[in-house]
Structures are given as C-alpha cells and as structure tokens.
All heavy atoms as a GROMACS GRO file, in nm:
protein
  607
    1MET      N    1  -0.625   1.572   0.252
    1MET     CA    2  -0.534   1.501   0.162
    1MET      C    3  -0.532   1.354   0.202
    1MET      O    4  -0.535   1.319   0.319
    1MET     CB    5  -0.395   1.561   0.171
    1MET     CG    6  -0.295   1.491   0.083
    1MET     SD    7  -0.147   1.592   0.067
    1MET     CE    8  -0.059   1.492  -0.045
    2ALA      N    9  -0.526   1.269   0.104
    2ALA     CA   10  -0.528   1.125   0.128
    2ALA      C   11  -0.395   1.078   0.186
    2ALA      O   12  -0.290   1.133   0.157
    2ALA     CB   13  -0.557   1.051  -0.002
    3ARG      N   14  -0.404   0.977   0.266
    3ARG     CA   15  -0.288   0.911   0.324
    3ARG      C   16  -0.275   0.775   0.255
    3ARG      O   17  -0.375   0.702   0.242
    3ARG     CB   18  -0.310   0.892   0.475
    3ARG     CG   19  -0.204   0.815   0.546
    3ARG     CD   20  -0.241   0.802   0.693
    3ARG     NE   21  -0.148   0.717   0.763
    3ARG     CZ   22  -0.174   0.656   0.877
    3ARG    NH1   23  -0.291   0.673   0.936
    3ARG    NH2   24  -0.086   0.580   0.935
    4ILE      N   25  -0.156   0.743   0.209
    4ILE     CA   26  -0.134   0.617   0.139
    4ILE      C   27  -0.040   0.531   0.222
    4ILE      O   28   0.067   0.576   0.264
    4ILE     CB   29  -0.073   0.641   0.000
    4ILE    CG1   30  -0.169   0.728  -0.082
    4ILE    CG2   31  -0.044   0.509  -0.071
    4ILE    CD1   32  -0.112   0.778  -0.212
    5ILE      N   33  -0.084   0.408   0.250
    5ILE     CA   34  -0.004   0.313   0.326
    5ILE      C   35   0.020   0.190   0.239
    5ILE      O   36  -0.074   0.138   0.179
    5ILE     CB   37  -0.074   0.268   0.456
    5ILE    CG1   38  -0.108   0.388   0.543
    5ILE    CG2   39   0.014   0.170   0.532
    5ILE    CD1   40  -0.187   0.352   0.667
    6LYS      N   41   0.145   0.145   0.234
    6LYS     CA   42   0.178   0.022   0.162
    6LYS      C   43   0.225  -0.080   0.264
    6LYS      O   44   0.322  -0.058   0.335
    6LYS     CB   45   0.286   0.046   0.058
    6LYS     CG   46   0.322  -0.081  -0.020
    6LYS     CD   47   0.416  -0.052  -0.133
    6LYS     CE   48   0.552  -0.013  -0.090
    6LYS     NZ   49   0.645  -0.119  -0.064
    7PHE      N   50   0.154  -0.190   0.273
    7PHE     CA   51   0.194  -0.300   0.360
    7PHE      C   52   0.280  -0.394   0.277
    7PHE      O   53   0.240  -0.437   0.168
    7PHE     CB   54   0.070  -0.373   0.414
    7PHE     CG   55  -0.006  -0.294   0.516
    7PHE    CD1   56  -0.104  -0.205   0.477
    7PHE    CD2   57   0.023  -0.307   0.651
    7PHE    CE1   58  -0.175  -0.130   0.570
    7PHE    CE2   59  -0.047  -0.233   0.746
    7PHE     CZ   60  -0.146  -0.144   0.706
    8GLU      N   61   0.399  -0.426   0.330
    8GLU     CA   62   0.494  -0.507   0.255
    8GLU      C   63   0.589  -0.584   0.346
    8GLU      O   64   0.597  -0.554   0.466
    8GLU     CB   65   0.578  -0.420   0.162
    8GLU     CG   66   0.675  -0.332   0.237
    8GLU     CD   67   0.783  -0.273   0.148
    8GLU    OE1   68   0.767  -0.267   0.025
    8GLU    OE2   69   0.885  -0.230   0.204
    9LYS      N   70   0.658  -0.680   0.287
    9LYS     CA   71   0.769  -0.750   0.353
    9LYS      C   72   0.895  -0.719   0.273
    9LYS      O   73   0.888  -0.694   0.153
    9LYS     CB   74   0.748  -0.902   0.351
    9LYS     CG   75   0.641  -0.951   0.442
    9LYS     CD   76   0.631  -1.102   0.451
    9LYS     CE   77   0.708  -1.179   0.348
    9LYS     NZ   78   0.702  -1.322   0.361
   10ASN      N   79   1.010  -0.723   0.340
   10ASN     CA   80   1.136  -0.688   0.275
   10ASN      C   81   1.174  -0.782   0.161
   10ASN      O   82   1.234  -0.740   0.064
   10ASN     CB   83   1.250  -0.684   0.378
   10ASN     CG   84   1.233  -0.571   0.475
   10ASN    OD1   85   1.163  -0.473   0.447
   10ASN    ND2   86   1.294  -0.582   0.591
   11ASP      N   87   1.141  -0.910   0.171
   11ASP     CA   88   1.184  -1.008   0.072
   11ASP      C   89   1.077  -1.039  -0.033
   11ASP      O   90   1.078  -1.144  -0.095
   11ASP     CB   91   1.228  -1.136   0.141
   11ASP     CG   92   1.117  -1.199   0.224
   11ASP    OD1   93   1.014  -1.134   0.245
   11ASP    OD2   94   1.134  -1.314   0.268
   12CYS      N   95   0.987  -0.947  -0.055
   12CYS     CA   96   0.872  -0.967  -0.143
   12CYS      C   97   0.896  -0.895  -0.276
   12CYS      O   98   0.900  -0.771  -0.280
   12CYS     CB   99   0.748  -0.913  -0.072
   12CYS     SG  100   0.602  -0.892  -0.174
   13ALA      N  101   0.911  -0.972  -0.385
   13ALA     CA  102   0.936  -0.912  -0.517
   13ALA      C  103   0.821  -0.823  -0.564
   13ALA      O  104   0.845  -0.710  -0.611
   13ALA     CB  105   0.966  -1.020  -0.619
   14PRO      N  106   0.694  -0.867  -0.554
   14PRO     CA  107   0.584  -0.777  -0.595
   14PRO      C  108   0.582  -0.648  -0.511
   14PRO      O  109   0.544  -0.542  -0.563
   14PRO     CB  110   0.458  -0.860  -0.573
   14PRO     CG  111   0.504  -1.001  -0.583
   14PRO     CD  112   0.642  -1.001  -0.524
   15CYS      N  113   0.621  -0.656  -0.385
   15CYS     CA  114   0.627  -0.536  -0.300
   15CYS      C  115   0.727  -0.436  -0.357
   15CYS      O  116   0.700  -0.316  -0.360
   15CYS     CB  117   0.666  -0.573  -0.157
   15CYS     SG  118   0.548  -0.681  -0.074
   16ALA      N  119   0.842  -0.487  -0.402
   16ALA     CA  120   0.944  -0.399  -0.462
   16ALA      C  121   0.892  -0.336  -0.590
   16ALA      O  122   0.920  -0.220  -0.618
   16ALA     CB  123   1.071  -0.479  -0.488
   17GLN      N  124   0.813  -0.411  -0.668
   17GLN     CA  125   0.755  -0.356  -0.792
   17GLN      C  126   0.658  -0.243  -0.760
   17GLN      O  127   0.658  -0.141  -0.829
   17GLN     CB  128   0.681  -0.466  -0.869
   17GLN     CG  129   0.771  -0.569  -0.933
   17GLN     CD  130   0.690  -0.676  -1.002
   17GLN    OE1  131   0.612  -0.746  -0.938
   17GLN    NE2  132   0.708  -0.688  -1.132
   18VAL      N  133   0.579  -0.261  -0.657
   18VAL     CA  134   0.484  -0.156  -0.617
   18VAL      C  135   0.561  -0.032  -0.574
   18VAL      O  136   0.528   0.080  -0.614
   18VAL     CB  137   0.389  -0.204  -0.505
   18VAL    CG1  138   0.308  -0.089  -0.449
   18VAL    CG2  139   0.297  -0.314  -0.558
   19SER      N  140   0.665  -0.050  -0.493
   19SER     CA  141   0.745   0.065  -0.448
   19SER      C  142   0.805   0.139  -0.565
   19SER      O  143   0.798   0.263  -0.571
   19SER     CB  144   0.858   0.017  -0.355
   19SER     OG  145   0.805  -0.032  -0.235
   20ALA      N  146   0.863   0.066  -0.659
   20ALA     CA  147   0.925   0.129  -0.776
   20ALA      C  148   0.820   0.206  -0.856
   20ALA      O  149   0.845   0.320  -0.901
   20ALA     CB  150   0.994   0.024  -0.862
   21PHE      N  151   0.704   0.148  -0.874
   21PHE     CA  152   0.596   0.212  -0.949
   21PHE      C  153   0.555   0.343  -0.883
   21PHE      O  154   0.545   0.446  -0.950
   21PHE     CB  155   0.476   0.117  -0.959
   21PHE     CG  156   0.368   0.164  -1.050
   21PHE    CD1  157   0.366   0.128  -1.182
   21PHE    CD2  158   0.266   0.247  -1.002
   21PHE    CE1  159   0.265   0.172  -1.268
   21PHE    CE2  160   0.166   0.292  -1.086
   21PHE     CZ  161   0.166   0.255  -1.219
   22LEU      N  162   0.531   0.339  -0.753
   22LEU     CA  163   0.489   0.460  -0.680
   22LEU      C  164   0.600   0.564  -0.679
   22LEU      O  165   0.575   0.684  -0.699
   22LEU     CB  166   0.446   0.424  -0.539
   22LEU     CG  167   0.323   0.333  -0.526
   22LEU    CD1  168   0.299   0.297  -0.380
   22LEU    CD2  169   0.199   0.397  -0.587
   23ASP      N  170   0.724   0.519  -0.655
   23ASP     CA  171   0.838   0.611  -0.652
   23ASP      C  172   0.857   0.681  -0.786
   23ASP      O  173   0.882   0.802  -0.790
   23ASP     CB  174   0.966   0.537  -0.613
   23ASP     CG  175   0.967   0.488  -0.470
   23ASP    OD1  176   0.884   0.536  -0.388
   23ASP    OD2  177   1.049   0.401  -0.438
   24ASN      N  178   0.846   0.607  -0.895
   24ASN     CA  179   0.864   0.664  -1.028
   24ASN      C  180   0.759   0.770  -1.060
   24ASN      O  181   0.780   0.854  -1.147
   24ASN     CB  182   0.861   0.556  -1.136
   24ASN     CG  183   0.988   0.473  -1.135
   24ASN    OD1  184   1.092   0.517  -1.088
   24ASN    ND2  185   0.979   0.351  -1.187
   25ARG      N  186   0.646   0.766  -0.995
   25ARG     CA  187   0.540   0.863  -1.017
   25ARG      C  188   0.536   0.972  -0.910
   25ARG      O  189   0.446   1.054  -0.909
   25ARG     CB  190   0.405   0.792  -1.026
   25ARG     CG  191   0.391   0.727  -1.164
   25ARG     CD  192   0.304   0.607  -1.164
   25ARG     NE  193   0.305   0.544  -1.295
   25ARG     CZ  194   0.401   0.464  -1.340
   25ARG    NH1  195   0.507   0.438  -1.265
   25ARG    NH2  196   0.395   0.410  -1.461
   26GLY      N  197   0.631   0.968  -0.819
   26GLY     CA  198   0.639   1.070  -0.716
   26GLY      C  199   0.526   1.065  -0.614
   26GLY      O  200   0.491   1.166  -0.555
   27ILE      N  201   0.470   0.946  -0.595
   27ILE     CA  202   0.360   0.928  -0.500
   27ILE      C  203   0.418   0.900  -0.362
   27ILE      O  204   0.494   0.805  -0.345
   27ILE     CB  205   0.266   0.815  -0.544
   27ILE    CG1  206   0.204   0.850  -0.681
   27ILE    CG2  207   0.158   0.790  -0.439
   27ILE    CD1  208   0.127   0.736  -0.744
   28SER      N  209   0.385   0.982  -0.264
   28SER     CA  210   0.433   0.963  -0.127
   28SER      C  211   0.348   0.859  -0.055
   28SER      O  212   0.225   0.858  -0.071
   28SER     CB  213   0.427   1.094  -0.049
   28SER     OG  214   0.511   1.190  -0.110
   29TYR      N  215   0.412   0.775   0.022
   29TYR     CA  216   0.342   0.670   0.094
   29TYR      C  217   0.420   0.628   0.217
   29TYR      O  218   0.540   0.651   0.225
   29TYR     CB  219   0.317   0.548   0.003
   29TYR     CG  220   0.444   0.488  -0.054
   29TYR    CD1  221   0.510   0.384   0.011
   29TYR    CD2  222   0.501   0.537  -0.171
   29TYR    CE1  223   0.627   0.330  -0.040
   29TYR    CE2  224   0.616   0.484  -0.222
   29TYR     CZ  225   0.680   0.380  -0.158
   29TYR     OH  226   0.797   0.328  -0.208
   30GLU      N  227   0.351   0.568   0.310
   30GLU     CA  228   0.413   0.508   0.428
   30GLU      C  229   0.429   0.359   0.401
   30GLU      O  230   0.343   0.297   0.339
   30GLU     CB  231   0.323   0.524   0.551
   30GLU     CG  232   0.293   0.666   0.588
   30GLU     CD  233   0.186   0.672   0.695
   30GLU    OE1  234   0.199   0.600   0.796
   30GLU    OE2  235   0.090   0.748   0.676
   31THR      N  236   0.538   0.301   0.450
   31THR     CA  237   0.560   0.158   0.434
   31THR      C  238   0.551   0.092   0.572
   31THR      O  239   0.615   0.137   0.667
   31THR     CB  240   0.699   0.130   0.374
   31THR    OG1  241   0.705   0.195   0.247
   31THR    CG2  242   0.723  -0.018   0.356
   32ILE      N  243   0.471  -0.013   0.580
   32ILE     CA  244   0.452  -0.085   0.705
   32ILE      C  245   0.465  -0.234   0.680
   32ILE      O  246   0.405  -0.288   0.587
   32ILE     CB  247   0.314  -0.054   0.767
   32ILE    CG1  248   0.307   0.094   0.804
   32ILE    CG2  249   0.286  -0.143   0.888
   32ILE    CD1  250   0.172   0.141   0.851
   33ASN      N  251   0.545  -0.299   0.764
   33ASN     CA  252   0.553  -0.445   0.761
   33ASN      C  253   0.444  -0.496   0.855
   33ASN      O  254   0.447  -0.467   0.975
   33ASN     CB  255   0.691  -0.491   0.806
   33ASN     CG  256   0.707  -0.642   0.799
   33ASN    OD1  257   0.614  -0.718   0.824
   33ASN    ND2  258   0.827  -0.684   0.764
   34PRO      N  259   0.346  -0.570   0.802
   34PRO     CA  260   0.235  -0.613   0.887
   34PRO      C  261   0.277  -0.707   1.000
   34PRO      O  262   0.208  -0.718   1.100
   34PRO     CB  263   0.140  -0.683   0.790
   34PRO     CG  264   0.225  -0.722   0.675
   34PRO     CD  265   0.333  -0.617   0.666
   35PHE      N  266   0.394  -0.770   0.985
   35PHE     CA  267   0.442  -0.859   1.090
   35PHE      C  268   0.504  -0.781   1.205
   35PHE      O  269   0.508  -0.829   1.318
   35PHE     CB  270   0.543  -0.960   1.033
   35PHE     CG  271   0.481  -1.047   0.927
   35PHE    CD1  272   0.499  -1.018   0.793
   35PHE    CD2  273   0.401  -1.154   0.960
   35PHE    CE1  274   0.440  -1.096   0.694
   35PHE    CE2  275   0.340  -1.233   0.864
   35PHE     CZ  276   0.361  -1.204   0.731
   36ASP      N  277   0.550  -0.658   1.176
   36ASP     CA  278   0.604  -0.571   1.280
   36ASP      C  279   0.495  -0.493   1.352
   36ASP      O  280   0.513  -0.450   1.465
   36ASP     CB  281   0.704  -0.471   1.220
   36ASP     CG  282   0.830  -0.539   1.167
   36ASP    OD1  283   0.857  -0.653   1.207
   36ASP    OD2  284   0.899  -0.476   1.083
   37GLN      N  285   0.381  -0.472   1.284
   37GLN     CA  286   0.271  -0.396   1.342
   37GLN      C  287   0.140  -0.473   1.322
   37GLN      O  288   0.052  -0.430   1.248
   37GLN     CB  289   0.262  -0.258   1.278
   37GLN     CG  290   0.386  -0.174   1.307
   37GLN     CD  291   0.367  -0.031   1.266
   37GLN    OE1  292   0.260   0.027   1.283
   37GLN    NE2  293   0.472   0.030   1.213
   38PRO      N  294   0.127  -0.588   1.388
   38PRO     CA  295   0.010  -0.673   1.367
   38PRO      C  296  -0.123  -0.607   1.405
   38PRO      O  297  -0.226  -0.636   1.343
   38PRO     CB  298   0.038  -0.796   1.452
   38PRO     CG  299   0.139  -0.752   1.552
   38PRO     CD  300   0.219  -0.645   1.486
   39ASP      N  301  -0.123  -0.518   1.503
   39ASP     CA  302  -0.248  -0.452   1.541
   39ASP      C  303  -0.299  -0.361   1.428
   39ASP      O  304  -0.418  -0.359   1.399
   39ASP     CB  305  -0.230  -0.370   1.669
   39ASP     CG  306  -0.208  -0.458   1.792
   39ASP    OD1  307  -0.241  -0.578   1.785
   39ASP    OD2  308  -0.157  -0.406   1.893
   40LEU      N  309  -0.206  -0.289   1.366
   40LEU     CA  310  -0.245  -0.203   1.256
   40LEU      C  311  -0.290  -0.286   1.135
   40LEU      O  312  -0.389  -0.254   1.070
   40LEU     CB  313  -0.129  -0.112   1.216
   40LEU     CG  314  -0.160   0.000   1.118
   40LEU    CD1  315  -0.269   0.092   1.172
   40LEU    CD2  316  -0.035   0.079   1.085
   41ALA      N  317  -0.219  -0.395   1.109
   41ALA     CA  318  -0.257  -0.484   1.000
   41ALA      C  319  -0.396  -0.543   1.025
   41ALA      O  320  -0.479  -0.552   0.932
   41ALA     CB  321  -0.155  -0.596   0.985
   42ALA      N  322  -0.425  -0.579   1.148
   42ALA     CA  323  -0.557  -0.633   1.182
   42ALA      C  324  -0.665  -0.526   1.166
   42ALA      O  325  -0.774  -0.554   1.116
   42ALA     CB  326  -0.557  -0.688   1.323
   43LYS      N  327  -0.635  -0.404   1.208
   43LYS     CA  328  -0.731  -0.294   1.197
   43LYS      C  329  -0.777  -0.276   1.053
   43LYS      O  330  -0.896  -0.254   1.027
   43LYS     CB  331  -0.667  -0.163   1.248
   43LYS     CG  332  -0.752  -0.041   1.225
   43LYS     CD  333  -0.679   0.085   1.269
   43LYS     CE  334  -0.761   0.208   1.234
   43LYS     NZ  335  -0.692   0.333   1.270
   44PHE      N  336  -0.683  -0.288   0.959
   44PHE     CA  337  -0.715  -0.269   0.817
   44PHE      C  338  -0.738  -0.400   0.742
   44PHE      O  339  -0.748  -0.401   0.620
   44PHE     CB  340  -0.606  -0.186   0.749
   44PHE     CG  341  -0.604  -0.043   0.794
   44PHE    CD1  342  -0.498   0.008   0.865
   44PHE    CD2  343  -0.712   0.041   0.766
   44PHE    CE1  344  -0.495   0.141   0.906
   44PHE    CE2  345  -0.710   0.176   0.807
   44PHE     CZ  346  -0.602   0.224   0.878
   45LYS      N  347  -0.744  -0.511   0.817
   45LYS     CA  348  -0.772  -0.643   0.759
   45LYS      C  349  -0.675  -0.680   0.647
   45LYS      O  350  -0.717  -0.724   0.539
   45LYS     CB  351  -0.917  -0.650   0.711
   45LYS     CG  352  -1.016  -0.630   0.823
   45LYS     CD  353  -1.159  -0.636   0.773
   45LYS     CE  354  -1.254  -0.627   0.889
   45LYS     NZ  355  -1.314  -0.500   0.911
   46ILE      N  356  -0.545  -0.662   0.675
   46ILE     CA  357  -0.442  -0.696   0.578
   46ILE      C  358  -0.420  -0.846   0.584
   46ILE      O  359  -0.386  -0.901   0.688
   46ILE     CB  360  -0.310  -0.621   0.608
   46ILE    CG1  361  -0.335  -0.470   0.608
   46ILE    CG2  362  -0.202  -0.660   0.509
   46ILE    CD1  363  -0.393  -0.414   0.480
   47ARG      N  364  -0.438  -0.913   0.470
   47ARG     CA  365  -0.424  -1.058   0.464
   47ARG      C  366  -0.309  -1.102   0.374
   47ARG      O  367  -0.266  -1.216   0.379
   47ARG     CB  368  -0.553  -1.121   0.414
   47ARG     CG  369  -0.674  -1.085   0.498
   47ARG     CD  370  -0.774  -1.196   0.507
   47ARG     NE  371  -0.901  -1.164   0.568
   47ARG     CZ  372  -0.922  -1.127   0.693
   47ARG    NH1  373  -0.822  -1.109   0.774
   47ARG    NH2  374  -1.042  -1.104   0.739
   48THR      N  375  -0.262  -1.011   0.289
   48THR     CA  376  -0.152  -1.044   0.198
   48THR      C  377  -0.073  -0.917   0.167
   48THR      O  378  -0.123  -0.806   0.185
   48THR     CB  379  -0.208  -1.107   0.069
   48THR    OG1  380  -0.100  -1.156  -0.010
   48THR    CG2  381  -0.290  -1.009  -0.012
   49VAL      N  382   0.049  -0.937   0.123
   49VAL     CA  383   0.133  -0.825   0.079
   49VAL      C  384   0.172  -0.847  -0.066
   49VAL      O  385   0.181  -0.962  -0.108
   49VAL     CB  386   0.259  -0.810   0.168
   49VAL    CG1  387   0.223  -0.767   0.308
   49VAL    CG2  388   0.344  -0.934   0.169
   50PRO      N  389   0.189  -0.742  -0.141
   50PRO     CA  390   0.167  -0.603  -0.103
   50PRO      C  391   0.018  -0.566  -0.105
   50PRO      O  392  -0.057  -0.616  -0.187
   50PRO     CB  393   0.241  -0.525  -0.212
   50PRO     CG  394   0.233  -0.613  -0.332
   50PRO     CD  395   0.239  -0.754  -0.278
   51THR      N  396  -0.017  -0.480  -0.012
   51THR     CA  397  -0.150  -0.418  -0.011
   51THR      C  398  -0.129  -0.268   0.006
   51THR      O  399  -0.059  -0.226   0.098
   51THR     CB  400  -0.237  -0.473   0.103
   51THR    OG1  401  -0.261  -0.612   0.082
   51THR    CG2  402  -0.371  -0.401   0.109
   52VAL      N  403  -0.189  -0.192  -0.083
   52VAL     CA  404  -0.182  -0.046  -0.075
   52VAL      C  405  -0.321   0.004  -0.039
   52VAL      O  406  -0.420  -0.035  -0.099
   52VAL     CB  407  -0.138   0.016  -0.210
   52VAL    CG1  408  -0.142   0.168  -0.204
   52VAL    CG2  409   0.002  -0.033  -0.248
   53LEU      N  410  -0.324   0.089   0.063
   53LEU     CA  411  -0.450   0.151   0.106
   53LEU      C  412  -0.442   0.301   0.082
   53LEU      O  413  -0.340   0.365   0.112
   53LEU     CB  414  -0.475   0.127   0.254
   53LEU     CG  415  -0.485  -0.016   0.304
   53LEU    CD1  416  -0.508  -0.017   0.455
   53LEU    CD2  417  -0.596  -0.090   0.231
   54VAL      N  418  -0.550   0.356   0.031
   54VAL     CA  419  -0.566   0.500   0.022
   54VAL      C  420  -0.671   0.536   0.125
   54VAL      O  421  -0.784   0.487   0.118
   54VAL     CB  422  -0.609   0.544  -0.120
   54VAL    CG1  423  -0.628   0.694  -0.125
   54VAL    CG2  424  -0.508   0.497  -0.224
   55LEU      N  425  -0.631   0.617   0.221
   55LEU     CA  426  -0.720   0.654   0.332
   55LEU      C  427  -0.757   0.800   0.327
   55LEU      O  428  -0.676   0.884   0.290
   55LEU     CB  429  -0.650   0.627   0.466
   55LEU     CG  430  -0.593   0.487   0.490
   55LEU    CD1  431  -0.516   0.485   0.622
   55LEU    CD2  432  -0.703   0.386   0.493
   56ASP      N  433  -0.879   0.828   0.367
   56ASP     CA  434  -0.925   0.964   0.386
   56ASP      C  435  -0.992   0.966   0.523
   56ASP      O  436  -1.090   0.894   0.544
   56ASP     CB  437  -1.021   1.006   0.276
   56ASP     CG  438  -1.056   1.153   0.282
   56ASP    OD1  439  -0.981   1.230   0.346
   56ASP    OD2  440  -1.160   1.191   0.225
   57ASN      N  441  -0.937   1.045   0.614
   57ASN     CA  442  -0.987   1.047   0.752
   57ASN      C  443  -0.989   0.907   0.812
   57ASN      O  444  -1.085   0.867   0.878
   57ASN     CB  445  -1.126   1.110   0.759
   57ASN     CG  446  -1.123   1.258   0.726
   57ASN    OD1  447  -1.029   1.328   0.763
   57ASN    ND2  448  -1.222   1.304   0.654
   58GLU      N  449  -0.883   0.831   0.785
   58GLU     CA  450  -0.864   0.695   0.838
   58GLU      C  451  -0.967   0.595   0.786
   58GLU      O  452  -0.978   0.484   0.836
   58GLU     CB  453  -0.859   0.694   0.990
   58GLU     CG  454  -0.737   0.765   1.047
   58GLU     CD  455  -0.604   0.710   0.996
   58GLU    OE1  456  -0.580   0.590   1.009
   58GLU    OE2  457  -0.525   0.789   0.942
   59GLU      N  458  -1.043   0.631   0.685
   59GLU     CA  459  -1.136   0.538   0.620
   59GLU      C  460  -1.077   0.494   0.487
   59GLU      O  461  -1.029   0.578   0.410
   59GLU     CB  462  -1.272   0.605   0.598
   59GLU     CG  463  -1.349   0.629   0.725
   59GLU     CD  464  -1.490   0.680   0.698
   59GLU    OE1  465  -1.549   0.642   0.595
   59GLU    OE2  466  -1.537   0.758   0.780
   60VAL      N  467  -1.083   0.365   0.459
   60VAL     CA  468  -1.027   0.311   0.336
   60VAL      C  469  -1.112   0.355   0.218
   60VAL      O  470  -1.232   0.325   0.211
   60VAL     CB  471  -1.017   0.157   0.342
   60VAL    CG1  472  -0.965   0.102   0.209
   60VAL    CG2  473  -0.928   0.112   0.458
   61GLN      N  474  -1.050   0.428   0.126
   61GLN     CA  475  -1.117   0.472   0.005
   61GLN      C  476  -1.084   0.378  -0.112
   61GLN      O  477  -1.164   0.363  -0.204
   61GLN     CB  478  -1.073   0.614  -0.032
   61GLN     CG  479  -1.102   0.716   0.076
   61GLN     CD  480  -1.249   0.729   0.106
   61GLN    OE1  481  -1.331   0.741   0.016
   61GLN    NE2  482  -1.285   0.721   0.233
   62GLN      N  483  -0.964   0.318  -0.105
   62GLN     CA  484  -0.920   0.229  -0.212
   62GLN      C  485  -0.826   0.126  -0.152
   62GLN      O  486  -0.744   0.158  -0.067
   62GLN     CB  487  -0.851   0.309  -0.321
   62GLN     CG  488  -0.815   0.232  -0.445
   62GLN     CD  489  -0.761   0.324  -0.555
   62GLN    OE1  490  -0.740   0.443  -0.534
   62GLN    NE2  491  -0.737   0.267  -0.671
   63ARG      N  492  -0.838   0.001  -0.197
   63ARG     CA  493  -0.751  -0.109  -0.153
   63ARG      C  494  -0.701  -0.178  -0.278
   63ARG      O  495  -0.780  -0.225  -0.361
   63ARG     CB  496  -0.830  -0.208  -0.067
   63ARG     CG  497  -0.752  -0.329  -0.021
   63ARG     CD  498  -0.840  -0.427   0.058
   63ARG     NE  499  -0.897  -0.364   0.176
   63ARG     CZ  500  -0.844  -0.373   0.298
   63ARG    NH1  501  -0.736  -0.443   0.318
   63ARG    NH2  502  -0.903  -0.312   0.399
   64ILE      N  503  -0.568  -0.184  -0.292
   64ILE     CA  504  -0.506  -0.249  -0.408
   64ILE      C  505  -0.418  -0.361  -0.355
   64ILE      O  506  -0.324  -0.338  -0.279
   64ILE     CB  507  -0.422  -0.149  -0.490
   64ILE    CG1  508  -0.511  -0.032  -0.534
   64ILE    CG2  509  -0.359  -0.220  -0.609
   64ILE    CD1  510  -0.435   0.086  -0.590
   65ILE      N  511  -0.450  -0.484  -0.394
   65ILE     CA  512  -0.377  -0.601  -0.349
   65ILE      C  513  -0.294  -0.652  -0.465
   65ILE      O  514  -0.346  -0.679  -0.573
   65ILE     CB  515  -0.474  -0.709  -0.298
   65ILE    CG1  516  -0.553  -0.654  -0.179
   65ILE    CG2  517  -0.396  -0.836  -0.258
   65ILE    CD1  518  -0.666  -0.743  -0.135
   66GLY      N  519  -0.163  -0.666  -0.442
   66GLY     CA  520  -0.073  -0.714  -0.547
   66GLY      C  521  -0.022  -0.599  -0.631
   66GLY      O  522  -0.048  -0.482  -0.605
   67PHE      N  523   0.056  -0.635  -0.734
   67PHE     CA  524   0.111  -0.535  -0.824
   67PHE      C  525   0.017  -0.523  -0.943
   67PHE      O  526   0.016  -0.606  -1.033
   67PHE     CB  527   0.252  -0.574  -0.870
   67PHE     CG  528   0.311  -0.477  -0.969
   67PHE    CD1  529   0.326  -0.344  -0.935
   67PHE    CD2  530   0.350  -0.518  -1.094
   67PHE    CE1  531   0.380  -0.253  -1.025
   67PHE    CE2  532   0.404  -0.428  -1.186
   67PHE     CZ  533   0.418  -0.296  -1.151
   68LYS      N  534  -0.066  -0.419  -0.940
   68LYS     CA  535  -0.164  -0.394  -1.046
   68LYS      C  536  -0.145  -0.251  -1.094
   68LYS      O  537  -0.205  -0.157  -1.042
   68LYS     CB  538  -0.306  -0.414  -0.992
   68LYS     CG  539  -0.330  -0.557  -0.947
   68LYS     CD  540  -0.469  -0.574  -0.892
   68LYS     CE  541  -0.488  -0.718  -0.846
   68LYS     NZ  542  -0.602  -0.733  -0.759
   69PRO      N  543  -0.059  -0.234  -1.196
   69PRO     CA  544  -0.024  -0.099  -1.241
   69PRO      C  545  -0.143  -0.011  -1.276
   69PRO      O  546  -0.144   0.108  -1.244
   69PRO     CB  547   0.063  -0.124  -1.364
   69PRO     CG  548   0.118  -0.262  -1.344
   69PRO     CD  549   0.013  -0.338  -1.269
   70GLU      N  550  -0.245  -0.069  -1.340
   70GLU     CA  551  -0.360   0.012  -1.380
   70GLU      C  552  -0.434   0.068  -1.259
   70GLU      O  553  -0.480   0.182  -1.259
   70GLU     CB  554  -0.455  -0.067  -1.472
   70GLU     CG  555  -0.521  -0.188  -1.407
   70GLU     CD  556  -0.433  -0.312  -1.391
   70GLU    OE1  557  -0.323  -0.318  -1.446
   70GLU    OE2  558  -0.476  -0.404  -1.318
   71GLU      N  559  -0.442  -0.011  -1.152
   71GLU     CA  560  -0.507   0.038  -1.029
   71GLU      C  561  -0.416   0.136  -0.954
   71GLU      O  562  -0.463   0.236  -0.901
   71GLU     CB  563  -0.548  -0.078  -0.940
   71GLU     CG  564  -0.661  -0.162  -0.997
   71GLU     CD  565  -0.706  -0.272  -0.902
   71GLU    OE1  566  -0.707  -0.248  -0.781
   71GLU    OE2  567  -0.740  -0.380  -0.953
   72LEU      N  568  -0.288   0.104  -0.950
   72LEU     CA  569  -0.193   0.194  -0.881
   72LEU      C  570  -0.187   0.329  -0.950
   72LEU      O  571  -0.174   0.432  -0.883
   72LEU     CB  572  -0.054   0.130  -0.876
   72LEU     CG  573  -0.041   0.008  -0.785
   72LEU    CD1  574   0.090  -0.064  -0.812
   72LEU    CD2  575  -0.051   0.049  -0.639
   73ALA      N  576  -0.198   0.332  -1.082
   73ALA     CA  577  -0.194   0.458  -1.156
   73ALA      C  578  -0.310   0.548  -1.117
   73ALA      O  579  -0.299   0.672  -1.121
   73ALA     CB  580  -0.194   0.430  -1.306
   74SER      N  581  -0.423   0.489  -1.076
   74SER     CA  582  -0.539   0.570  -1.039
   74SER      C  583  -0.515   0.649  -0.911
   74SER      O  584  -0.586   0.747  -0.886
   74SER     CB  585  -0.662   0.481  -1.024
   74SER     OG  586  -0.654   0.401  -0.908
   75ILE      N  587  -0.418   0.610  -0.832
   75ILE     CA  588  -0.388   0.683  -0.708
   75ILE      C  589  -0.341   0.824  -0.741
   75ILE      O  590  -0.373   0.919  -0.673
   75ILE     CB  591  -0.280   0.610  -0.625
   75ILE    CG1  592  -0.336   0.480  -0.570
   75ILE    CG2  593  -0.230   0.698  -0.511
   75ILE    CD1  594  -0.232   0.395  -0.500
   76ALA      N  595  -0.263   0.837  -0.850
   76ALA     CA  596  -0.205   0.967  -0.885
   76ALA      C  597  -0.306   1.062  -0.945
   76ALA      O  598  -0.279   1.180  -0.960
   76ALA     CB  599  -0.089   0.945  -0.982
   77LEU      N  600  -0.423   1.012  -0.981
   77LEU     CA  601  -0.522   1.098  -1.048
   77LEU      C  602  -0.593   1.190  -0.952
   77LEU      O  603  -0.596   1.175  -0.837
   77LEU     CB  604  -0.624   1.011  -1.122
   77LEU     CG  605  -0.565   0.920  -1.228
   77LEU    CD1  606  -0.674   0.834  -1.288
   77LEU    CD2  607  -0.496   1.001  -1.335
   0.00000   0.00000   0.00000
C-alpha cells in the first residue's frame, strides 16, 4: 500500500487547501513540517510547500507541488 506524505507549514494557505482536498476524499496521509524535520525534507528533496509525495517502498512514485486538484485527484485512483 502506498504511503502519502504532505510537507507543509502551519501558516500556508495552499497547504490548507491540499489538506481539505485530501480530507474531503478520505485520503489518509502523514503531515510533516520540513522545518521541523530537515533531514527528512532533504532526503526527499523538498524545496517548497505544499509538496505531496506518494511513496511505494520508500521510493517516490508521484510528487505534487502546490495545490493542483487534478493531480491530487489521481492519488485516489
């Protein structure tokens, strides 16, 4: 099963939009603030928030940067 991680900051409006989008579709995800976990952010080369990663066996299968509903919808498929 895929693991979904959303990198975000608390005061980020697009981050809140991504959360609402995923929540409304019942998609489970982990939320990580890249400033609180810089090693993990560096491992996945996170340069901006929001960034959503879909992982399979810790390998990135999909990377969505920003609030892009059409790409986020593909996660649920």
